[in-house]
C-alpha positions in Angstrom: -25.6 -7.9 24.7 -27.4 -11.1 23.7 -25.9 -13.5 21.1 -27.5 -15.8 18.6 -26.7 -19.5 18.5 -24.1 -19.1 15.9 -22.2 -16.5 17.9 -22.4 -18.5 21.2 -21.0 -21.5 19.3 -17.8 -19.8 18.1 -15.6 -20.3 21.2 -14.8 -23.9 21.4 -12.3 -25.9 23.5 -8.8 -25.9 21.9 -8.5 -29.6 22.7 -11.7 -30.5 20.7 -10.8 -32.3 17.5 -13.6 -33.1 15.1 -13.8 -35.7 12.3 -13.8 -34.9 8.6 -12.7 -31.7 6.8 -11.9 -28.7 9.0 -14.6 -26.5 7.4 -17.3 -28.9 8.8 -16.6 -27.4 12.2 -17.6 -23.9 11.1 -21.0 -22.3 11.9 -22.6 -19.6 9.9 -21.2 -17.0 12.1 -17.7 -18.5 11.8 -18.0 -18.1 8.0 -19.3 -14.6 8.3 -16.3 -13.5 10.4 -13.9 -15.2 8.0 -15.6 -13.5 5.0 -15.6 -10.0 6.4 -12.0 -10.3 7.7 -10.9 -11.6 4.3 -12.6 -8.7 2.5 -10.8 -6.2 4.8 -7.4 -7.8 3.9 -8.5 -8.2 0.2 -9.0 -4.5 -0.1 -5.6 -3.9 1.6 -4.1 -6.1 -1.2 -5.9 -4.1 -3.9 -4.5 -0.9 -2.6 -1.0 -2.3 -2.4 -1.1 -3.5 -6.0 -2.5 -0.3 -7.3 0.4 1.6 -5.6 3.0 -0.8 -7.0 1.6 -0.5 -10.5 1.0 3.3 -10.4 4.2 4.2 -8.5 6.6 4.9 -11.4 4.0 6.5 -13.7 2.9 8.8 -10.8 6.5 9.8 -9.9 7.3 10.4 -13.6 4.4 12.9 -13.7 5.1 14.5 -10.3 8.9 14.7 -10.9 9.1 15.6 -14.6 12.8 16.8 -14.3 14.0 13.6 -12.7 16.3 11.3 -14.7 15.0 7.7 -15.2 17.7 6.2 -12.9 16.6 8.7 -10.2 13.0 7.5 -10.4 14.0 4.2 -8.9 15.5 6.0 -5.9 12.4 8.1 -5.5 10.2 5.0 -5.9 12.3 3.5 -3.1 11.6 6.5 -0.8 7.9 6.4 -1.5 7.7 2.7 -0.9 9.7 3.0 2.3 7.4 5.7 3.7 4.4 3.6 2.8 5.9 0.7 4.7 6.9 2.9 7.7 3.3 4.1 7.8 2.2 0.5 7.8 4.5 -0.2 10.7 3.3 2.8 12.6 -0.3 1.8 12.1 0.5 -1.8 13.1 2.0 -0.5 16.4 -0.7 2.0 17.3 -3.8 0.1 16.1 -2.4 -3.2 17.3 -2.6 -1.9 20.8 -6.0 -0.3 20.1 -7.2 -3.7 18.9 -6.4 -5.2 22.3 -7.8 -2.3 24.3 -10.6 -1.0 22.1 -11.8 -4.2 20.5 -11.2 -6.0 17.2 -14.3 -4.9 15.2 -14.1 -1.2 16.1 -10.4 -1.1 15.2 -11.2 -2.8 11.9 -13.8 -0.2 11.1 -11.5 2.8 11.9 -8.5 1.4 9.9 -10.6 0.6 6.8 -11.9 4.1 6.7 -8.3 5.5 7.1 -6.8 3.5 4.2 -9.8 4.1 1.9 -9.7 7.9 2.4 -6.0 8.3 1.9 -5.9 6.0 -1.1 -8.5 8.3 -2.7 -6.5 11.4 -1.8 -3.4 9.9 -3.5 -5.2 10.5 -6.7 -5.3 14.2 -6.0 -1.5 14.6 -5.3 0.1 17.6 -6.9 3.7 17.0 -5.9 6.2 14.5 -4.5 5.7 15.3 -0.8 1.9 15.2 -0.6 1.9 12.0 -2.5 4.3 10.4 0.0 2.2 11.8 2.9 -0.9 10.2 1.6 0.9 6.9 1.1 2.2 7.0 4.7 -1.2 7.6 6.2 -2.8 5.0 4.0 -0.1 2.5 5.2 -1.1 3.3 8.8 -4.7 2.1 8.1 -3.5 -1.1 6.3 -1.1 -2.0 9.2 -3.8 -1.6 11.8 -6.5 -3.5 9.9 -4.3 -6.6 9.5 -3.5 -7.0 13.2 -7.1 -6.6 14.3 -8.5 -8.9 11.5 -6.1 -11.7 12.2 -6.6 -11.6 16.0 -10.4 -11.7 15.4 -10.2 -14.8 13.2 -7.7 -16.5 15.5 -10.0 -16.1 18.5 -13.3 -16.9 16.8 -12.3 -20.1 15.0 -12.3 -23.6 16.4 -8.9 -24.9 17.3 -8.5 -27.4 14.5 -9.8 -25.0 11.9 -7.7 -22.0 13.0 -4.6 -22.5 10.9 -6.6 -23.3 7.8 -8.9 -20.3 8.3 -5.9 -18.0 8.9 -4.1 -19.4 5.9 -7.2 -19.0 3.8 -7.6 -15.4 4.9 -4.0 -14.6 3.9 -4.3 -16.4 0.6 -7.7 -15.1 -0.4 -6.4 -11.6 0.3 -4.3 -12.1 -2.8 -7.6 -11.7 -4.8 -7.2 -8.0 -3.9 -3.8 -7.9 -5.6 -5.3 -9.7 -8.6 -8.1 -7.1 -8.7 -5.6 -4.3 -8.7 -3.7 -5.9 -11.6 -7.0 -6.5 -13.5 -8.0 -2.8 -13.0 -4.7 -1.8 -14.5 -5.6 -3.7 -17.7 -8.8 -1.6 -17.9 -7.2 1.6 -16.7 -3.6 1.8 -17.8 -1.4 3.6 -15.3 0.4 5.4 -18.1 -2.8 6.0 -20.1 -4.8 9.2 -20.3 -8.5 9.1 -19.7 -10.3 12.2 -20.8 -7.2 14.2 -20.1 -6.9 12.5 -16.6 -3.8 10.4 -15.8 -4.6 6.7 -15.5 -2.7 6.3 -12.3 -5.0 8.9 -10.7 -8.1 7.0 -11.8 -6.7 3.8 -10.2 -6.2 5.4 -6.9 -9.8 6.8 -6.9 -11.1 3.2 -7.1 -9.4 2.6 -3.8 -12.1 4.6 -2.0 -14.7 1.7 -2.4 -13.5 -0.4 0.6 -15.1 2.2 2.9 -18.4 0.6 2.2 -17.2 -2.5 4.1 -17.5 -0.6 7.3 -21.3 -0.7 7.1 -21.2 -4.5 6.9 -18.8 -4.8 9.9 -20.9 -2.5 12.0 -24.1 -4.4 11.3 -23.1 -8.0 12.1 -19.7 -8.5 13.7 -19.3 -8.9 17.5 -16.3 -9.0 19.7 -14.9 -12.5 20.4 -15.9 -14.0 23.8 -12.2 -14.5 24.8 -11.6 -10.7 24.3 -14.7 -9.8 26.2 -13.6 -12.0 29.1 -10.1 -10.5 29.0 -11.5 -7.0 28.9 -13.6 -7.7 32.0 -16.9 -7.3 30.3 -17.6 -10.9 31.1 -16.4 -12.5 34.3 -14.2 -15.5 33.7 -15.0 -18.0 36.5 -11.6 -19.7 36.0 -9.8 -16.5 37.0 -12.0 -15.8 40.0 -13.5 -12.6 38.8 -10.5 -10.3 38.5 -11.6 -6.6 38.7 -12.0 -4.6 35.5 -9.3 -2.1 36.3 -6.6 -4.8 36.8 -7.6 -6.6 33.5 -7.6 -3.4 31.5 -4.0 -2.7 32.6 -3.0 -6.0 31.1 -4.7 -5.5 27.7 -2.2 -4.6 25.0 0.5 -3.9 27.5 3.7 -3.1 25.6 5.7 -3.4 28.7 4.8 -7.0 29.1 6.0 -7.8 25.6 9.2 -5.9 26.3 10.0 -7.3 29.7 8.4 -10.7 30.0 11.1 -13.1 28.9 8.8 -15.5 27.0 6.9 -12.9 25.1 10.0 -10.9 24.3 11.7 -14.0 22.8 8.7 -14.8 20.7 8.6 -11.2 19.5 12.2 -11.2 18.5 11.8 -14.4 16.5 8.6 -13.2 14.9 10.1 -9.9 13.9 13.1 -11.5 12.3 10.9 -13.8 10.3 8.6 -10.9 9.4 11.5 -8.7 8.2 12.9 -11.5 6.1 9.7 -12.3 4.2 8.5 -8.7 3.9 11.9 -7.2 2.8 12.0 -9.9 0.2 8.6 -9.1 -1.2 8.6 -5.3 -0.9 12.3 -4.9 -1.5 12.4 -7.3 -4.5 9.2 -9.1 -5.5 7.0 -6.0 -5.8 9.4 -4.5 -8.2 8.4 -6.8 -11.0 6.6 -4.0 -12.9 9.9 -2.1 -13.1 11.8 -5.3 -14.1 9.3 -6.0 -16.9 9.4 -2.4 -18.2 13.3 -2.5 -18.1 13.5 -5.9 -19.8 11.2 -4.8 -22.6 13.1 -1.5 -23.0 16.3 -3.5 -23.2 14.8 -5.8 -25.8 13.6 -2.9 -27.9 16.9 -1.2 -27.6 18.6 -4.2 -29.0 16.1 -4.5 -31.8 16.5 -0.9 -32.8 20.2 -0.7 -32.3 21.0 -0.6 -36.0 18.8 2.4 -36.3 20.8 4.3 -33.7 23.7 4.3 -36.1 21.7 6.2 -38.7 22.3 9.9 -38.8 19.7 12.1 -37.2 18.1 15.2 -38.6 21.3 17.2 -37.9 23.6 14.6 -39.4 24.9 13.4 -36.0 24.5 9.8 -34.9 21.5 9.2 -32.6 22.5 7.9 -29.1 20.0 5.7 -27.3 20.1 6.8 -23.6 16.3 7.2 -22.9 14.7 8.6 -19.9 11.6 6.7 -20.8 9.9 5.2 -23.9 9.3 8.6 -25.5 13.0 9.2 -25.7 13.6 5.7 -27.2 10.8 6.3 -29.7 12.4 9.6 -30.8 15.8 7.9 -31.2 14.1 5.3 -33.5 12.2 7.9 -35.6 13.0 10.8 -37.8 12.7 13.4 -35.0 11.3 14.2 -31.6 8.1 15.7 -33.1 7.5 13.2 -35.8 4.2 11.3 -36.1 6.2 8.0 -36.1 7.8 8.8 -32.8 4.5 9.7 -31.1 2.8 6.7 -32.4 5.6 4.4 -31.5 5.8 5.7 -27.9 2.1 5.4 -27.4 2.1 1.8 -28.7 5.0 0.8 -26.5 3.3 2.3 -23.5 0.1 0.4 -24.2 2.1 -2.8 -24.6 4.0 -2.2 -21.4 0.8 -1.6 -19.4 -0.6 -4.9 -20.9 2.5 -6.9 -20.1 2.8 -5.5 -16.6 -0.9 -6.0 -15.9 -0.9 -9.6 -17.0 2.4 -10.3 -15.4 1.2 -9.1 -12.0 -2.1 -10.9 -12.4 -0.2 -14.1 -12.8 2.2 -13.2 -10.0 -0.8 -12.6 -7.7 -2.6 -15.8 -8.6 0.6 -17.8 -8.1 1.2 -15.9 -4.8 -2.3 -17.0 -3.6 -1.4 -20.6 -4.5 1.9 -20.2 -2.7 0.1 -19.2 0.5 -2.3 -22.1 0.3 0.7 -24.4 -0.3 2.4 -23.0 2.8 -0.8 -23.7 4.8 -0.9 -27.3 3.7 2.8 -27.8 4.2 2.8 -26.3 7.8 -0.1 -28.6 8.8 2.1 -31.6 7.8 5.6 -30.7 8.7 5.2 -27.9 11.2 5.8 -24.2 11.2 9.6 -24.1 11.3 10.2 -26.5 8.4 7.6 -24.7 6.3 9.3 -21.3 6.9 12.7 -22.8 5.9 11.4 -24.3 2.7 9.6 -21.0 1.8 12.7 -18.8 2.3 14.9 -21.1 0.2 12.4 -21.2 -2.6 12.1 -17.4 -2.6 15.8 -17.0 -2.8 16.1 -19.3 -5.8 13.1 -17.7 -7.6 14.5 -14.2 -7.1 17.9 -15.0 -8.4 16.5 -16.7 -11.5 13.8 -14.1 -12.3 15.9 -10.9 -11.8 18.9 -12.5 -13.3 17.4 -14.1 -16.4 14.1 -12.4 -17.4 14.8 -10.8 -20.8 11.9 -11.4 -23.2 8.1 -11.0 -23.1 7.7 -14.8 -23.1 9.7 -15.0 -19.8 7.1 -12.8 -18.1 4.5 -15.6 -18.2 6.5 -18.2 -16.3 9.2 -16.4 -14.3 7.0 -13.8 -12.7 4.4 -16.3 -11.5 7.2 -18.4 -10.1 8.5 -15.3 -8.3 5.0 -14.6 -6.9 4.5 -18.2 -5.7 7.8 -18.3 -3.8 8.0 -14.8 -2.3 4.3 -14.7 -1.2 4.1 -18.2 0.3 5.7 -17.1 3.6 2.8 -14.8 4.3 0.7 -17.8 5.0 3.1 -18.5 7.8 2.7 -15.0 9.2 -1.1 -15.3 9.5 -0.9 -18.7 11.1 2.2 -18.4 13.3 2.1 -14.9 14.8 -1.2 -15.2 16.7 -0.1 -18.5 18.1 2.8 -16.8 19.9 0.8 -14.6 22.2 -2.1 -14.9 24.8 -5.4 -13.2 24.2 -4.6 -10.0 26.1 -1.5 -9.4 23.8 -2.5 -11.1 20.6 -3.3 -8.1 18.5 -0.4 -6.1 19.9 2.1 -9.0 19.4 0.8 -9.7 15.9 1.2 -6.0 15.2 4.8 -6.1 16.4 5.8 -9.1 14.4 4.0 -8.3 11.2 4.0 -4.5 11.2 6.6 -3.0 13.5 9.1 -5.2 11.7 8.3 -3.0 8.7 10.5 -0.3 10.1 13.4 -2.5 9.2 11.6 -3.8 6.1 11.6 -0.2 4.8 15.3 -0.5 4.3 14.7 -3.1 1.6 13.2 -0.7 -1.1 15.6 2.1 0.1 18.5 -0.2 -0.4 17.2 -1.4 -3.8 16.8 2.1 -5.0 20.3 3.2 -3.9 21.9 0.1 -5.3 20.0 0.6 -8.6 21.6 4.1 -8.9 25.0 2.7 -8.0 24.9 -0.1 -10.5 23.5 2.3 -13.1 26.6 4.6 -12.6 28.7 1.5 -13.1 27.3 1.0 -16.5 24.8 -1.9 -16.1 22.1 -1.8 -18.8 19.5 -2.9 -16.3 20.9 -1.9 -12.9 17.8 -3.2 -11.1 19.0 -6.8 -11.8 22.2 -6.8 -9.7 20.5 -4.6 -7.1 17.7 -7.1 -6.5 20.1 -10.1 -6.4 22.1 -8.3 -3.6 18.9 -7.6 -1.6 17.8 -11.2 -2.0 20.5 -12.3 0.4 18.1 -11.3 3.2 16.4 -14.7 2.8 19.5 -16.4 4.3 18.9 -14.5 7.6 15.4 -16.1 7.8 16.8 -19.5 7.1 19.3 -19.0 9.9 16.6 -17.9 12.4 14.2 -20.9 11.8 16.0 -23.3 14.2 15.5 -20.9 17.1 11.8 -20.4 16.5 9.3 -22.2 18.9 7.2 -24.8 17.2 3.5 -24.2 17.7 2.0 -26.9 15.5 -0.8 -28.9 17.4 -0.7 -26.6 20.5 -3.5 -24.5 21.8 -3.4 -20.7 21.8 -1.6 -19.3 24.9 -4.1 -17.8 27.4 
C-alpha cells in the first residue's frame, strides 16, 4: 500500500530533537491521527458522563420499590459492572490491537460502545440495563488501548508526551458535552412521556459515524507494520512472518519476562489508584450534589415538619426522593403544592448537577494539561506523587464540606482538577513502558485490566453508604467517600518504585 508524503514522514528517529514548539514537528497526517484518536476518546468520555448523570434516575425508574439508601448500592453494582466490562474489553481488544492492527480495532470498539449505549435507552429492568453497560464498557476499554498506541507510535519523539497528554485532556470535552446535554435533556425530566435519561442514552449512538472517517483515512503505523512482518525491518535481518506474529500481543511475555512484568505491576497499581479515586469517588459528585441540596432543603423546611399533617399526626421527613420531601412540606401527597414543589426541585437539581459536572469536566481537562506540563519538567514519578496528594486533599474537602449550592461552583471544579489530572500520566506513561509488539497489550493491562480491582471502588462506596446510613448519618455518602479516598496513599507509596521514562525513547 502506497503512502503519501505526510504518512511517510510520521516515523521519526526517537533521538531527533527539533527547535521551537513541539507542534511545529507535526505534519498534516500527524494532526489527522491526533484528531481522530481524540474524537474516539472524546465520545468515550461523553458516554461515561451520560451514564454517571443518568445512573440514579434510571435505577429509580427501573427499581421503583428500592429505598433511597439501596439505590446507592445498586448504583455501585451498575458502575462496577461497567468498569469490569471496560477491563474485559481492554484485555481482549488490547491484544487484538497488537495482532489485528490499531485502526481496525478502533473501528470495532467504537461500533460496540455506540450500539450498547443506544440499547441502554431501551432497558426494561435492572439486569438488561447492567448487561448493556457491561458490553458498552468493553468497547470503551478496547478503544482507549488502540488509540493511545496509535498516537504513541505515529508521533515524533519530542512531541509524543504532549500529543498523548492533549489526547487525554481533550477527551474531557466529551464529558463536558455529556454534562451540557443533561442541561438540555434533564435526566429526571419527561420528554413527551419519555424519560429524560433514556433520551440521553440515545444520543450516544452518534459516535458510530466516526468509523466512516477512520476507515477512509487512517493507516497503520510503520512500526506496527514492521513488527507484524508486513514490512521487512533490515535491522532485524528479515525475521519470518510466523515468528513475528507469535510475538505480537503475547500475554506470556508480559507475564514471564521480568522487565515487562515489573512494568505491568507498577502501571496497574498506579492505574488502580487513579481510577478507583475517580470512579469510586469523583464520579459520584451528582449524588453528592443531590444529597447536599436535599439536606439543605430538609433544614429549611424542618419547622414545617412539626406541623400536624392531614390526619393530625406530625409529619416525619424521611424521604425516598424529592417527591416524598415535597409531600412532607405540603398539605398532602396529592396536593398541587406538593407536585409543583417536587417538579421545581427536580429541575433545580438537574440544573445544579449539570453545571456542576460541566465545571468539574472543564477543570478536569485543565488538570490533565497541568499534569502534562508538570511531567515534562519534573518527570513522571514526581508528577504522579503530586497528583495523588492533590486528589486526596480535594476529595476530603469536597465530600466533607460541600453543603450549599454556592459550594458546588468551586469545590466540584477543584475535585475535577485533582482527580482527573493523573489521567494525563496514564496516557503518557503507560505506552512508554512497553515495546511496539506489546504496547497496546501492555497499555490495556495497565489502564483497563486494573479496572477489575477498580470496580471494588464503587462497590465499596455503595456498601459503606448503606452502612453509614444505618448508623444514622444524614448524608452517608460523605464518610463513605472519605474512607475510599485513602486509596490515594497506595499510589503515593508506589511512586518511588516506578521506572522514570522522561527523556527516553520508546522501547523497541
